[in-house]
N, C-alpha and C positions, 0 to 999 in steps of 0.2 A: 799592812799599808800605810801611809802618810799620804798627809791632803795633796802630797805634787803627784803623782798617781792615781789618784780620782781626780784631778782636773785633766791628767792627758788622757783619762777614756769619755770624760764630757768632754773635752774639745773633739774625740776620734768622733764620738756620736753626733755632734752637732755638725761637723763637716762631715761627715754623709749624708746627713742632714740636706744641707746644704746645694752637695753636690748633688742630689737627684733632684732637689728641685729645680737647680739649675741649666739640671742637662735636660728636663722636662721643657725648659721654658724657653729653652735654644731649640729645644725639636718644636715644638711646634712655630719657632718662629719660621725654620727650613722647611720645616712639609709641611705647610699651613695648606686647609680644606676651606672648602664653602660649606656649607652645609645650606642644603636647602629647605624652604623654608615648610614645606608637609614632607615628614619623612615615608621613602619606601618609589613606588613607580608608579606609575599612570598604566592600566592594561587601558590598550583599547579594544570594544567587544561590539560587532557586530548585530546588533541585533536584526532576531529573527524572529515575524510572524507564520503562526501557523495556524490554519486551518481544521488543520483536527485534530480532534480532540481528545479521541480515543486512541489508546495503541493496538489496538483489536484494527481498526479503523485501515491506522497507519500498514502493519503486517500482512491484513487481508489484500495489498495490491502490490506486496513482494513475491510471496508464498505464493505461485498455482501447487495447489492441495489434493488434486487429484496428480499429481508425477510426484509429489511428498508423497504420499501416501503407497502408490506401486515398489517406493523404495524398504514398503518397512514386510513385515514375516509374523505372523502371528506364537508361534513359535518364541522366534527373538521376544518379542514383544513380551509371553509369557513367564522366561527365563528377567527379563529386566523389571515386571511387576513386580518380581521375588522387594527392588527396594522401598518399593511403592505396598506391601502385603505389610507393617513391620504397623501401618496406622489404618492400611483400609482395607476391607473386603470385601472378595467378585463375588462370592457363593450367595445363589439362588438362595434371599430367607433369611444372608447372611446379617452381623447386625451391624451397628457400628460401631466401630473402636474410638483411636484417638481422633481418626477422620473418619467418613461418613461411607458407606457403602455405596460401591460402584457395582452396582449390579444393574444394570439397567441406563445406566448414568449418560451413555449416547442419546442423545435427540429433548432429553429432561432437562426443564431450568432451571437454571443454575441459585442452588438454595432452597431448593425444596421439596425436601426430605422433614418430614412434620416432626418429628421425633430425634432432629439433630440440632444442635446450638448454633449454627453459623453464624460467624462475623459481621458486622453490618454490611460491609464492602458487598462481599459476595449477595447476602439478603436483597440488598440496594440495586443491584445488580443489572439484574431485567432483562437474562439472553437465554438463553438454551446453547449447551454444551454440543455446536455444530462441531465436525472432526477442524473447523478453522479454530473454532472456541478453546479447542483444547492441545492443540497445536505450540499455541499461541501461549495459553495456560500453564503448560511441559517444559516451554521453555526457559521461563524463570518466574513464577504465579508469585509471588510478591510485587512483581512492573509489572505482571498483563494490569493486576485487581488489586490496585493500592492500597490497603487495609486487612487485606486480608490476612487468619491466622496460620497458614500454612506455612510453616517453615522446612519447605524443599526445596534446594538448593536449582533442584532444572535438569532436565536434560538437554545436553549439549548438540546430539546426533541427529541428522533426521532421521538416517534411521530404527533406532533407540525409541523417539517419537513415535513416530508415523509404525511400528510395529506392538506398540500401548494402546496407539490410539485403537486400532485393528481388532487387539485381542481384549479392549475392551468392549468394539463395538459389538464384538461377537460372543460376550458375558451380556447377552440380552435375550429376553423374550422373543422380541421381533427388532434384528441389527438393521439397521439404515446400511442402504445400497452405493456404495462406496464411492465420491466424482469418478 
């Protein structure tokens, strides 16, 4: 290859580079865009103050527990409870598994079994397992009591929740009267 061929190749590369730079400059002039001082968009959000601090109080206002319990069926609750049986026992004198034993749970203070290590959120909650508390907790445990170590997704269907609560209430020495 002689020097004239090398000059043609170098000239072609330089010409392409100049064309790219030139086209870029011309397109910036033709399609000029004013850039904002701060990138992004301002999102206006209304501040809503909530006087209720506990999600349990919010749900108690919305749900009529008596009508919810009327939807339940103990036989259905026993079937649905099989999801829970992987971690909890329901028999009298049953031992704690991954989760605490649930015999006599309805009406019991939350986090009160002495030989089970509850999360700090449950031990400090300070309420009892009422029908309302169980309903709220079974919807989504991690949302109802923030910080609980129970990793269950929850029961979305009202009939399933009511049935499980009835089944839990039945598995007790002294079942509570239905609301």
